[in-house]
mmJSON file of the N, C-alpha and C atoms, coordinates in Angstrom:
{"data_MODEL":{"atom_site":{
"group_PDB":["ATOM","ATOM","ATOM","ATOM","ATOM","ATOM","ATOM","ATOM","ATOM","ATOM","ATOM","ATOM","ATOM","ATOM","ATOM","ATOM","ATOM","ATOM","ATOM","ATOM","ATOM","ATOM","ATOM","ATOM","ATOM","ATOM","ATOM","ATOM","ATOM","ATOM","ATOM","ATOM","ATOM","ATOM","ATOM","ATOM","ATOM","ATOM","ATOM","ATOM","ATOM","ATOM","ATOM","ATOM","ATOM","ATOM","ATOM","ATOM","ATOM","ATOM","ATOM","ATOM","ATOM","ATOM","ATOM","ATOM","ATOM","ATOM","ATOM","ATOM","ATOM","ATOM","ATOM","ATOM","ATOM","ATOM","ATOM","ATOM","ATOM","ATOM","ATOM","ATOM","ATOM","ATOM","ATOM","ATOM","ATOM","ATOM","ATOM","ATOM","ATOM","ATOM","ATOM","ATOM","ATOM","ATOM","ATOM","ATOM","ATOM","ATOM","ATOM","ATOM","ATOM","ATOM","ATOM","ATOM","ATOM","ATOM","ATOM","ATOM","ATOM","ATOM","ATOM","ATOM","ATOM","ATOM","ATOM","ATOM","ATOM","ATOM","ATOM","ATOM","ATOM","ATOM","ATOM","ATOM","ATOM","ATOM","ATOM","ATOM","ATOM","ATOM","ATOM","ATOM","ATOM","ATOM","ATOM","ATOM","ATOM","ATOM","ATOM","ATOM","ATOM","ATOM","ATOM","ATOM","ATOM","ATOM","ATOM","ATOM","ATOM","ATOM","ATOM","ATOM","ATOM","ATOM","ATOM","ATOM","ATOM","ATOM","ATOM","ATOM","ATOM","ATOM","ATOM","ATOM","ATOM","ATOM","ATOM","ATOM","ATOM","ATOM","ATOM","ATOM","ATOM","ATOM","ATOM","ATOM","ATOM","ATOM","ATOM","ATOM","ATOM","ATOM","ATOM","ATOM","ATOM","ATOM","ATOM","ATOM","ATOM","ATOM","ATOM","ATOM","ATOM","ATOM","ATOM","ATOM","ATOM","ATOM","ATOM","ATOM","ATOM","ATOM","ATOM","ATOM","ATOM","ATOM","ATOM","ATOM","ATOM","ATOM","ATOM","ATOM","ATOM","ATOM","ATOM","ATOM","ATOM","ATOM","ATOM","ATOM","ATOM","ATOM","ATOM","ATOM","ATOM","ATOM","ATOM","ATOM","ATOM","ATOM"],
"id":[1,2,3,4,5,6,7,8,9,10,11,12,13,14,15,16,17,18,19,20,21,22,23,24,25,26,27,28,29,30,31,32,33,34,35,36,37,38,39,40,41,42,43,44,45,46,47,48,49,50,51,52,53,54,55,56,57,58,59,60,61,62,63,64,65,66,67,68,69,70,71,72,73,74,75,76,77,78,79,80,81,82,83,84,85,86,87,88,89,90,91,92,93,94,95,96,97,98,99,100,101,102,103,104,105,106,107,108,109,110,111,112,113,114,115,116,117,118,119,120,121,122,123,124,125,126,127,128,129,130,131,132,133,134,135,136,137,138,139,140,141,142,143,144,145,146,147,148,149,150,151,152,153,154,155,156,157,158,159,160,161,162,163,164,165,166,167,168,169,170,171,172,173,174,175,176,177,178,179,180,181,182,183,184,185,186,187,188,189,190,191,192,193,194,195,196,197,198,199,200,201,202,203,204,205,206,207,208,209,210,211,212,213,214,215,216,217,218,219,220,221,222],
"type_symbol":["N","C","C","N","C","C","N","C","C","N","C","C","N","C","C","N","C","C","N","C","C","N","C","C","N","C","C","N","C","C","N","C","C","N","C","C","N","C","C","N","C","C","N","C","C","N","C","C","N","C","C","N","C","C","N","C","C","N","C","C","N","C","C","N","C","C","N","C","C","N","C","C","N","C","C","N","C","C","N","C","C","N","C","C","N","C","C","N","C","C","N","C","C","N","C","C","N","C","C","N","C","C","N","C","C","N","C","C","N","C","C","N","C","C","N","C","C","N","C","C","N","C","C","N","C","C","N","C","C","N","C","C","N","C","C","N","C","C","N","C","C","N","C","C","N","C","C","N","C","C","N","C","C","N","C","C","N","C","C","N","C","C","N","C","C","N","C","C","N","C","C","N","C","C","N","C","C","N","C","C","N","C","C","N","C","C","N","C","C","N","C","C","N","C","C","N","C","C","N","C","C","N","C","C","N","C","C","N","C","C","N","C","C","N","C","C","N","C","C","N","C","C"],
"label_atom_id":["N","CA","C","N","CA","C","N","CA","C","N","CA","C","N","CA","C","N","CA","C","N","CA","C","N","CA","C","N","CA","C","N","CA","C","N","CA","C","N","CA","C","N","CA","C","N","CA","C","N","CA","C","N","CA","C","N","CA","C","N","CA","C","N","CA","C","N","CA","C","N","CA","C","N","CA","C","N","CA","C","N","CA","C","N","CA","C","N","CA","C","N","CA","C","N","CA","C","N","CA","C","N","CA","C","N","CA","C","N","CA","C","N","CA","C","N","CA","C","N","CA","C","N","CA","C","N","CA","C","N","CA","C","N","CA","C","N","CA","C","N","CA","C","N","CA","C","N","CA","C","N","CA","C","N","CA","C","N","CA","C","N","CA","C","N","CA","C","N","CA","C","N","CA","C","N","CA","C","N","CA","C","N","CA","C","N","CA","C","N","CA","C","N","CA","C","N","CA","C","N","CA","C","N","CA","C","N","CA","C","N","CA","C","N","CA","C","N","CA","C","N","CA","C","N","CA","C","N","CA","C","N","CA","C","N","CA","C","N","CA","C","N","CA","C","N","CA","C","N","CA","C","N","CA","C","N","CA","C"],
"label_alt_id":[null,null,null,null,null,null,null,null,null,null,null,null,null,null,null,null,null,null,null,null,null,null,null,null,null,null,null,null,null,null,null,null,null,null,null,null,null,null,null,null,null,null,null,null,null,null,null,null,null,null,null,null,null,null,null,null,null,null,null,null,null,null,null,null,null,null,null,null,null,null,null,null,null,null,null,null,null,null,null,null,null,null,null,null,null,null,null,null,null,null,null,null,null,null,null,null,null,null,null,null,null,null,null,null,null,null,null,null,null,null,null,null,null,null,null,null,null,null,null,null,null,null,null,null,null,null,null,null,null,null,null,null,null,null,null,null,null,null,null,null,null,null,null,null,null,null,null,null,null,null,null,null,null,null,null,null,null,null,null,null,null,null,null,null,null,null,null,null,null,null,null,null,null,null,null,null,null,null,null,null,null,null,null,null,null,null,null,null,null,null,null,null,null,null,null,null,null,null,null,null,null,null,null,null,null,null,null,null,null,null,null,null,null,null,null,null,null,null,null,null,null,null],
"label_comp_id":["MET","MET","MET","LEU","LEU","LEU","ASN","ASN","ASN","ASN","ASN","ASN","ILE","ILE","ILE","GLY","GLY","GLY","LEU","LEU","LEU","PRO","PRO","PRO","GLY","GLY","GLY","ILE","ILE","ILE","LEU","LEU","LEU","LEU","LEU","LEU","ILE","ILE","ILE","ALA","ALA","ALA","VAL","VAL","VAL","VAL","VAL","VAL","VAL","VAL","VAL","LEU","LEU","LEU","VAL","VAL","VAL","LEU","LEU","LEU","PHE","PHE","PHE","GLY","GLY","GLY","ARG","ARG","ARG","GLY","GLY","GLY","LYS","LYS","LYS","ILE","ILE","ILE","SER","SER","SER","SER","SER","SER","LEU","LEU","LEU","MET","MET","MET","GLY","GLY","GLY","GLU","GLU","GLU","VAL","VAL","VAL","GLY","GLY","GLY","LYS","LYS","LYS","GLY","GLY","GLY","ILE","ILE","ILE","THR","THR","THR","SER","SER","SER","PHE","PHE","PHE","LYS","LYS","LYS","LYS","LYS","LYS","GLY","GLY","GLY","ILE","ILE","ILE","ASN","ASN","ASN","ASP","ASP","ASP","GLY","GLY","GLY","ASN","ASN","ASN","LYS","LYS","LYS","GLU","GLU","GLU","LEU","LEU","LEU","GLU","GLU","GLU","ASP","ASP","ASP","ALA","ALA","ALA","ALA","ALA","ALA","ASN","ASN","ASN","GLU","GLU","GLU","SER","SER","SER","GLY","GLY","GLY","ASP","ASP","ASP","ASP","ASP","ASP","ALA","ALA","ALA","LYS","LYS","LYS","ASP","ASP","ASP","VAL","VAL","VAL","THR","THR","THR","PRO","PRO","PRO","GLU","GLU","GLU","THR","THR","THR","GLU","GLU","GLU","LYS","LYS","LYS","ASP","ASP","ASP","LYS","LYS","LYS","VAL","VAL","VAL"],
"label_asym_id":["A","A","A","A","A","A","A","A","A","A","A","A","A","A","A","A","A","A","A","A","A","A","A","A","A","A","A","A","A","A","A","A","A","A","A","A","A","A","A","A","A","A","A","A","A","A","A","A","A","A","A","A","A","A","A","A","A","A","A","A","A","A","A","A","A","A","A","A","A","A","A","A","A","A","A","A","A","A","A","A","A","A","A","A","A","A","A","A","A","A","A","A","A","A","A","A","A","A","A","A","A","A","A","A","A","A","A","A","A","A","A","A","A","A","A","A","A","A","A","A","A","A","A","A","A","A","A","A","A","A","A","A","A","A","A","A","A","A","A","A","A","A","A","A","A","A","A","A","A","A","A","A","A","A","A","A","A","A","A","A","A","A","A","A","A","A","A","A","A","A","A","A","A","A","A","A","A","A","A","A","A","A","A","A","A","A","A","A","A","A","A","A","A","A","A","A","A","A","A","A","A","A","A","A","A","A","A","A","A","A","A","A","A","A","A","A","A","A","A","A","A","A"],
"label_entity_id":["1","1","1","1","1","1","1","1","1","1","1","1","1","1","1","1","1","1","1","1","1","1","1","1","1","1","1","1","1","1","1","1","1","1","1","1","1","1","1","1","1","1","1","1","1","1","1","1","1","1","1","1","1","1","1","1","1","1","1","1","1","1","1","1","1","1","1","1","1","1","1","1","1","1","1","1","1","1","1","1","1","1","1","1","1","1","1","1","1","1","1","1","1","1","1","1","1","1","1","1","1","1","1","1","1","1","1","1","1","1","1","1","1","1","1","1","1","1","1","1","1","1","1","1","1","1","1","1","1","1","1","1","1","1","1","1","1","1","1","1","1","1","1","1","1","1","1","1","1","1","1","1","1","1","1","1","1","1","1","1","1","1","1","1","1","1","1","1","1","1","1","1","1","1","1","1","1","1","1","1","1","1","1","1","1","1","1","1","1","1","1","1","1","1","1","1","1","1","1","1","1","1","1","1","1","1","1","1","1","1","1","1","1","1","1","1","1","1","1","1","1","1"],
"label_seq_id":[1,1,1,2,2,2,3,3,3,4,4,4,5,5,5,6,6,6,7,7,7,8,8,8,9,9,9,10,10,10,11,11,11,12,12,12,13,13,13,14,14,14,15,15,15,16,16,16,17,17,17,18,18,18,19,19,19,20,20,20,21,21,21,22,22,22,23,23,23,24,24,24,25,25,25,26,26,26,27,27,27,28,28,28,29,29,29,30,30,30,31,31,31,32,32,32,33,33,33,34,34,34,35,35,35,36,36,36,37,37,37,38,38,38,39,39,39,40,40,40,41,41,41,42,42,42,43,43,43,44,44,44,45,45,45,46,46,46,47,47,47,48,48,48,49,49,49,50,50,50,51,51,51,52,52,52,53,53,53,54,54,54,55,55,55,56,56,56,57,57,57,58,58,58,59,59,59,60,60,60,61,61,61,62,62,62,63,63,63,64,64,64,65,65,65,66,66,66,67,67,67,68,68,68,69,69,69,70,70,70,71,71,71,72,72,72,73,73,73,74,74,74],
"pdbx_PDB_ins_code":[null,null,null,null,null,null,null,null,null,null,null,null,null,null,null,null,null,null,null,null,null,null,null,null,null,null,null,null,null,null,null,null,null,null,null,null,null,null,null,null,null,null,null,null,null,null,null,null,null,null,null,null,null,null,null,null,null,null,null,null,null,null,null,null,null,null,null,null,null,null,null,null,null,null,null,null,null,null,null,null,null,null,null,null,null,null,null,null,null,null,null,null,null,null,null,null,null,null,null,null,null,null,null,null,null,null,null,null,null,null,null,null,null,null,null,null,null,null,null,null,null,null,null,null,null,null,null,null,null,null,null,null,null,null,null,null,null,null,null,null,null,null,null,null,null,null,null,null,null,null,null,null,null,null,null,null,null,null,null,null,null,null,null,null,null,null,null,null,null,null,null,null,null,null,null,null,null,null,null,null,null,null,null,null,null,null,null,null,null,null,null,null,null,null,null,null,null,null,null,null,null,null,null,null,null,null,null,null,null,null,null,null,null,null,null,null,null,null,null,null,null,null],
"Cartn_x":[104.429,103.342,102.535,102.625,101.614,101.992,103.258,103.426,102.119,101.067,99.908,98.724,98.948,97.159,96.325,96.724,95.866,94.897,94.057,92.614,91.809,91.634,90.538,91.12,92.062,92.266,92.169,92.291,92.837,90.558,90.525,88.987,88.194,88.592,88.282,88.427,89.215,89.599,89.044,89.468,88.524,87.486,86.926,85.443,85.058,85.706,85.656,86.519,87.05,87.591,85.662,85.598,84.18,82.894,83.137,81.964,82.334,83.507,84.387,83.8,84.494,84.572,83.45,82.746,82.05,82.459,80.877,82.05,82.033,81.933,82.042,83.415,83.871,84.679,85.65,86.009,86.975,87.718,85.852,86.464,87.178,86.414,87.287,88.401,89.555,90.529,91.367,90.875,91.36,91.675,90.278,90.742,92.061,92.36,92.703,94.627,94.816,95.543,96.019,95.386,95.524,96.147,95.608,96.375,97.843,97.709,99.24,100.306,99.52,100.841,101.1,99.563,100.387,101.297,101.238,101.53,102.9,103.519,103.992,105.792,104.693,105.335,105.628,104.904,105.133,106.094,106.33,107.864,108.484,108.483,110.012,110.128,109.644,109.866,110.201,109.481,109.994,111.051,112.051,113.512,114.732,113.72,114.966,115.079,113.778,113.983,114.589,114.219,115.517,116.85,116.94,118.798,119.052,118.248,118.789,118.704,118.563,118.823,118.936,119.915,121.131,122.602,122.739,123.251,123.871,122.229,122.969,123.459,122.991,123.34,125.07,125.269,126.42,127.736,127.212,128.187,128.923,130.198,131.82,132.205,131.678,132.318,131.59,132.478,132.486,132.432,131.055,131.053,132.45,132.455,132.656,132.262,131.873,130.21,130.654,132.435,132.729,132.027,132.109,131.76,133.064,132.807,133.582,134.275,135.592,135.882,136.645,136.432,137.099,138.338,139.755,140.911,140.525,139.312,138.906,138.156,137.693,136.969,138.377,139.368,140.546,140.423],
"Cartn_y":[143.081,142.556,143.748,143.537,144.214,145.826,145.881,147.602,148.393,148.457,148.915,148.175,147.821,147.272,148.735,149.557,151.286,151.174,152.23,152.221,150.907,151.057,150.114,149.018,148.511,146.572,146.684,147.76,147.482,147.651,148.424,148.211,147.095,146.506,145.105,144.015,143.869,142.709,142.652,144.26,144.378,143.925,144.84,144.032,141.804,141.153,139.991,139.892,139.715,139.985,139.893,141.01,142.168,140.667,140.031,139.534,137.686,137.334,135.914,135.9,136.497,137.006,137.652,138.481,139.2,139.985,141.083,142.127,141.583,140.905,140.502,139.807,138.919,138.224,138.996,139.862,141.126,142.022,142.451,143.713,142.183,141.399,140.905,140.333,140.121,140.258,141.089,142.003,143.83,143.738,143.526,144.063,143.079,141.587,140.496,140.885,142.283,141.55,143.164,143.722,145.412,144.69,143.951,143.549,143.082,142.582,141.54,142.752,143.956,145.109,145.763,145.814,146.948,145.704,144.19,143.653,143.194,143.822,143.854,145.186,145.744,147.415,147.834,146.402,147.243,145.84,144.665,144.036,144.382,145.683,146.493,146.974,147.236,148.822,148.009,146.672,145.857,145.242,145.046,144.567,145.703,146.806,148.045,148.487,148.921,149.05,147.821,146.457,145.914,146.052,146.21,146.069,147.976,148.772,149.883,150.267,149.08,148.91,148.001,147.099,147.045,147.34,147.577,148.579,149.441,150.291,151.1,150.092,149.07,148.695,147.969,147.517,146.973,148.226,149.744,150.49,149.846,150.216,149.787,148.417,148.019,146.588,145.884,144.562,143.908,142.391,141.432,140.313,139.436,138.024,136.864,136.11,135.848,134.672,133.597,133.315,131.958,130.941,129.896,128.808,127.913,126.988,126.471,125.566,125.098,123.793,122.803,121.403,120.979,121.202,122.047,122.27,123.026,124.357,124.378,125.014,123.746,123.113,122.106,122.512,121.472,122.287],
"Cartn_z":[39.431,38.658,39.544,41.43,42.327,42.463,41.42,41.951,41.132,40.187,39.79,39.795,41.823,42.189,41.709,42.821,42.523,43.764,43.613,44.063,43.845,43.326,42.335,42.852,42.652,43.067,44.349,45.507,46.756,47.519,47.18,47.399,46.414,46.028,45.379,46.309,46.518,48.072,49.064,49.13,50.21,50.763,49.533,48.762,49.054,48.988,48.494,50.45,50.137,52.023,52.65,52.533,53.482,52.947,52.554,51.859,51.925,51.595,52.472,53.536,54.87,55.921,57.312,56.397,56.993,58.441,58.861,59.229,60.96,61.126,62.946,62.544,62.118,61.792,61.576,60.354,60.262,61.87,62.299,62.873,64.672,64.985,65.954,65.427,64.36,64.082,63.43,63.866,63.659,65.794,66.022,67.071,68.438,67.759,68.267,67.302,66.44,66.245,65.985,66.496,67.935,69.542,69.961,70.994,70.904,70.223,69.741,69.224,68.216,68.428,69.689,69.776,71.916,72.924,73.275,73.265,73.221,71.937,71.391,71.266,71.551,72.087,73.365,74.58,75.427,76.069,75.15,75.612,75.149,73.922,73.266,74.587,75.792,76.346,76.928,77.972,79.136,78.844,77.834,77.416,77.573,76.09,76.584,78.723,79.059,80.218,81.293,81.644,82.214,81.636,80.103,80.063,80.647,80.745,81.207,82.544,83.041,84.321,85.199,84.477,84.244,84.321,83.083,82.856,83.822,84.56,85.495,87.233,87.137,87.825,88.318,86.763,86.705,86.78,86.071,86.217,85.027,85.655,85.081,85.805,86.318,87.187,85.744,86.097,84.949,85.371,84.65,85.72,85.048,85.817,85.43,84.947,83.492,83.287,82.693,82.536,82.389,83.294,82.199,82.681,84.007,84.991,85.29,84.757,84.981,84.532,85.627,85.234,85.695,86.899,85.695,86.582,87.892,86.814,88.3,89.872,89.688,90.624,91.957,91.69,92.685,92.908],
"occupancy":[1.0,1.0,1.0,1.0,1.0,1.0,1.0,1.0,1.0,1.0,1.0,1.0,1.0,1.0,1.0,1.0,1.0,1.0,1.0,1.0,1.0,1.0,1.0,1.0,1.0,1.0,1.0,1.0,1.0,1.0,1.0,1.0,1.0,1.0,1.0,1.0,1.0,1.0,1.0,1.0,1.0,1.0,1.0,1.0,1.0,1.0,1.0,1.0,1.0,1.0,1.0,1.0,1.0,1.0,1.0,1.0,1.0,1.0,1.0,1.0,1.0,1.0,1.0,1.0,1.0,1.0,1.0,1.0,1.0,1.0,1.0,1.0,1.0,1.0,1.0,1.0,1.0,1.0,1.0,1.0,1.0,1.0,1.0,1.0,1.0,1.0,1.0,1.0,1.0,1.0,1.0,1.0,1.0,1.0,1.0,1.0,1.0,1.0,1.0,1.0,1.0,1.0,1.0,1.0,1.0,1.0,1.0,1.0,1.0,1.0,1.0,1.0,1.0,1.0,1.0,1.0,1.0,1.0,1.0,1.0,1.0,1.0,1.0,1.0,1.0,1.0,1.0,1.0,1.0,1.0,1.0,1.0,1.0,1.0,1.0,1.0,1.0,1.0,1.0,1.0,1.0,1.0,1.0,1.0,1.0,1.0,1.0,1.0,1.0,1.0,1.0,1.0,1.0,1.0,1.0,1.0,1.0,1.0,1.0,1.0,1.0,1.0,1.0,1.0,1.0,1.0,1.0,1.0,1.0,1.0,1.0,1.0,1.0,1.0,1.0,1.0,1.0,1.0,1.0,1.0,1.0,1.0,1.0,1.0,1.0,1.0,1.0,1.0,1.0,1.0,1.0,1.0,1.0,1.0,1.0,1.0,1.0,1.0,1.0,1.0,1.0,1.0,1.0,1.0,1.0,1.0,1.0,1.0,1.0,1.0,1.0,1.0,1.0,1.0,1.0,1.0,1.0,1.0,1.0,1.0,1.0,1.0],
"B_iso_or_equiv":[0.0,0.0,0.0,0.0,0.0,0.0,0.0,0.0,0.0,0.0,0.0,0.0,0.0,0.0,0.0,0.0,0.0,0.0,0.0,0.0,0.0,0.0,0.0,0.0,0.0,0.0,0.0,0.0,0.0,0.0,0.0,0.0,0.0,0.0,0.0,0.0,0.0,0.0,0.0,0.0,0.0,0.0,0.0,0.0,0.0,0.0,0.0,0.0,0.0,0.0,0.0,0.0,0.0,0.0,0.0,0.0,0.0,0.0,0.0,0.0,0.0,0.0,0.0,0.0,0.0,0.0,0.0,0.0,0.0,0.0,0.0,0.0,0.0,0.0,0.0,0.0,0.0,0.0,0.0,0.0,0.0,0.0,0.0,0.0,0.0,0.0,0.0,0.0,0.0,0.0,0.0,0.0,0.0,0.0,0.0,0.0,0.0,0.0,0.0,0.0,0.0,0.0,0.0,0.0,0.0,0.0,0.0,0.0,0.0,0.0,0.0,0.0,0.0,0.0,0.0,0.0,0.0,0.0,0.0,0.0,0.0,0.0,0.0,0.0,0.0,0.0,0.0,0.0,0.0,0.0,0.0,0.0,0.0,0.0,0.0,0.0,0.0,0.0,0.0,0.0,0.0,0.0,0.0,0.0,0.0,0.0,0.0,0.0,0.0,0.0,0.0,0.0,0.0,0.0,0.0,0.0,0.0,0.0,0.0,0.0,0.0,0.0,0.0,0.0,0.0,0.0,0.0,0.0,0.0,0.0,0.0,0.0,0.0,0.0,0.0,0.0,0.0,0.0,0.0,0.0,0.0,0.0,0.0,0.0,0.0,0.0,0.0,0.0,0.0,0.0,0.0,0.0,0.0,0.0,0.0,0.0,0.0,0.0,0.0,0.0,0.0,0.0,0.0,0.0,0.0,0.0,0.0,0.0,0.0,0.0,0.0,0.0,0.0,0.0,0.0,0.0,0.0,0.0,0.0,0.0,0.0,0.0],
"pdbx_formal_charge":[null,null,null,null,null,null,null,null,null,null,null,null,null,null,null,null,null,null,null,null,null,null,null,null,null,null,null,null,null,null,null,null,null,null,null,null,null,null,null,null,null,null,null,null,null,null,null,null,null,null,null,null,null,null,null,null,null,null,null,null,null,null,null,null,null,null,null,null,null,null,null,null,null,null,null,null,null,null,null,null,null,null,null,null,null,null,null,null,null,null,null,null,null,null,null,null,null,null,null,null,null,null,null,null,null,null,null,null,null,null,null,null,null,null,null,null,null,null,null,null,null,null,null,null,null,null,null,null,null,null,null,null,null,null,null,null,null,null,null,null,null,null,null,null,null,null,null,null,null,null,null,null,null,null,null,null,null,null,null,null,null,null,null,null,null,null,null,null,null,null,null,null,null,null,null,null,null,null,null,null,null,null,null,null,null,null,null,null,null,null,null,null,null,null,null,null,null,null,null,null,null,null,null,null,null,null,null,null,null,null,null,null,null,null,null,null,null,null,null,null,null,null],
"auth_seq_id":[1,1,1,2,2,2,3,3,3,4,4,4,5,5,5,6,6,6,7,7,7,8,8,8,9,9,9,10,10,10,11,11,11,12,12,12,13,13,13,14,14,14,15,15,15,16,16,16,17,17,17,18,18,18,19,19,19,20,20,20,21,21,21,22,22,22,23,23,23,24,24,24,25,25,25,26,26,26,27,27,27,28,28,28,29,29,29,30,30,30,31,31,31,32,32,32,33,33,33,34,34,34,35,35,35,36,36,36,37,37,37,38,38,38,39,39,39,40,40,40,41,41,41,42,42,42,43,43,43,44,44,44,45,45,45,46,46,46,47,47,47,48,48,48,49,49,49,50,50,50,51,51,51,52,52,52,53,53,53,54,54,54,55,55,55,56,56,56,57,57,57,58,58,58,59,59,59,60,60,60,61,61,61,62,62,62,63,63,63,64,64,64,65,65,65,66,66,66,67,67,67,68,68,68,69,69,69,70,70,70,71,71,71,72,72,72,73,73,73,74,74,74],
"auth_comp_id":["MET","MET","MET","LEU","LEU","LEU","ASN","ASN","ASN","ASN","ASN","ASN","ILE","ILE","ILE","GLY","GLY","GLY","LEU","LEU","LEU","PRO","PRO","PRO","GLY","GLY","GLY","ILE","ILE","ILE","LEU","LEU","LEU","LEU","LEU","LEU","ILE","ILE","ILE","ALA","ALA","ALA","VAL","VAL","VAL","VAL","VAL","VAL","VAL","VAL","VAL","LEU","LEU","LEU","VAL","VAL","VAL","LEU","LEU","LEU","PHE","PHE","PHE","GLY","GLY","GLY","ARG","ARG","ARG","GLY","GLY","GLY","LYS","LYS","LYS","ILE","ILE","ILE","SER","SER","SER","SER","SER","SER","LEU","LEU","LEU","MET","MET","MET","GLY","GLY","GLY","GLU","GLU","GLU","VAL","VAL","VAL","GLY","GLY","GLY","LYS","LYS","LYS","GLY","GLY","GLY","ILE","ILE","ILE","THR","THR","THR","SER","SER","SER","PHE","PHE","PHE","LYS","LYS","LYS","LYS","LYS","LYS","GLY","GLY","GLY","ILE","ILE","ILE","ASN","ASN","ASN","ASP","ASP","ASP","GLY","GLY","GLY","ASN","ASN","ASN","LYS","LYS","LYS","GLU","GLU","GLU","LEU","LEU","LEU","GLU","GLU","GLU","ASP","ASP","ASP","ALA","ALA","ALA","ALA","ALA","ALA","ASN","ASN","ASN","GLU","GLU","GLU","SER","SER","SER","GLY","GLY","GLY","ASP","ASP","ASP","ASP","ASP","ASP","ALA","ALA","ALA","LYS","LYS","LYS","ASP","ASP","ASP","VAL","VAL","VAL","THR","THR","THR","PRO","PRO","PRO","GLU","GLU","GLU","THR","THR","THR","GLU","GLU","GLU","LYS","LYS","LYS","ASP","ASP","ASP","LYS","LYS","LYS","VAL","VAL","VAL"],
"auth_asym_id":["A","A","A","A","A","A","A","A","A","A","A","A","A","A","A","A","A","A","A","A","A","A","A","A","A","A","A","A","A","A","A","A","A","A","A","A","A","A","A","A","A","A","A","A","A","A","A","A","A","A","A","A","A","A","A","A","A","A","A","A","A","A","A","A","A","A","A","A","A","A","A","A","A","A","A","A","A","A","A","A","A","A","A","A","A","A","A","A","A","A","A","A","A","A","A","A","A","A","A","A","A","A","A","A","A","A","A","A","A","A","A","A","A","A","A","A","A","A","A","A","A","A","A","A","A","A","A","A","A","A","A","A","A","A","A","A","A","A","A","A","A","A","A","A","A","A","A","A","A","A","A","A","A","A","A","A","A","A","A","A","A","A","A","A","A","A","A","A","A","A","A","A","A","A","A","A","A","A","A","A","A","A","A","A","A","A","A","A","A","A","A","A","A","A","A","A","A","A","A","A","A","A","A","A","A","A","A","A","A","A","A","A","A","A","A","A","A","A","A","A","A","A"],
"auth_atom_id":["N","CA","C","N","CA","C","N","CA","C","N","CA","C","N","CA","C","N","CA","C","N","CA","C","N","CA","C","N","CA","C","N","CA","C","N","CA","C","N","CA","C","N","CA","C","N","CA","C","N","CA","C","N","CA","C","N","CA","C","N","CA","C","N","CA","C","N","CA","C","N","CA","C","N","CA","C","N","CA","C","N","CA","C","N","CA","C","N","CA","C","N","CA","C","N","CA","C","N","CA","C","N","CA","C","N","CA","C","N","CA","C","N","CA","C","N","CA","C","N","CA","C","N","CA","C","N","CA","C","N","CA","C","N","CA","C","N","CA","C","N","CA","C","N","CA","C","N","CA","C","N","CA","C","N","CA","C","N","CA","C","N","CA","C","N","CA","C","N","CA","C","N","CA","C","N","CA","C","N","CA","C","N","CA","C","N","CA","C","N","CA","C","N","CA","C","N","CA","C","N","CA","C","N","CA","C","N","CA","C","N","CA","C","N","CA","C","N","CA","C","N","CA","C","N","CA","C","N","CA","C","N","CA","C","N","CA","C","N","CA","C","N","CA","C","N","CA","C","N","CA","C","N","CA","C","N","CA","C"],
"pdbx_PDB_model_num":[1,1,1,1,1,1,1,1,1,1,1,1,1,1,1,1,1,1,1,1,1,1,1,1,1,1,1,1,1,1,1,1,1,1,1,1,1,1,1,1,1,1,1,1,1,1,1,1,1,1,1,1,1,1,1,1,1,1,1,1,1,1,1,1,1,1,1,1,1,1,1,1,1,1,1,1,1,1,1,1,1,1,1,1,1,1,1,1,1,1,1,1,1,1,1,1,1,1,1,1,1,1,1,1,1,1,1,1,1,1,1,1,1,1,1,1,1,1,1,1,1,1,1,1,1,1,1,1,1,1,1,1,1,1,1,1,1,1,1,1,1,1,1,1,1,1,1,1,1,1,1,1,1,1,1,1,1,1,1,1,1,1,1,1,1,1,1,1,1,1,1,1,1,1,1,1,1,1,1,1,1,1,1,1,1,1,1,1,1,1,1,1,1,1,1,1,1,1,1,1,1,1,1,1,1,1,1,1,1,1,1,1,1,1,1,1,1,1,1,1,1,1]
}}}
């Protein structure tokens, strides 16, 4: 159903949205979307950097991360 909207349909939707919300509201919304995308990309890059740093620090040394049980404590 939506596979043949075409350019006239998209333009009609854009005009209706512009009339309903106004230019100021749409521009502020797009600004917030841009900030969100930038923040998301920064978070992804920071996460990848942390993973790389952790991999470089540990090297080939494996850490034991199993939780202690009552038997181990005695």
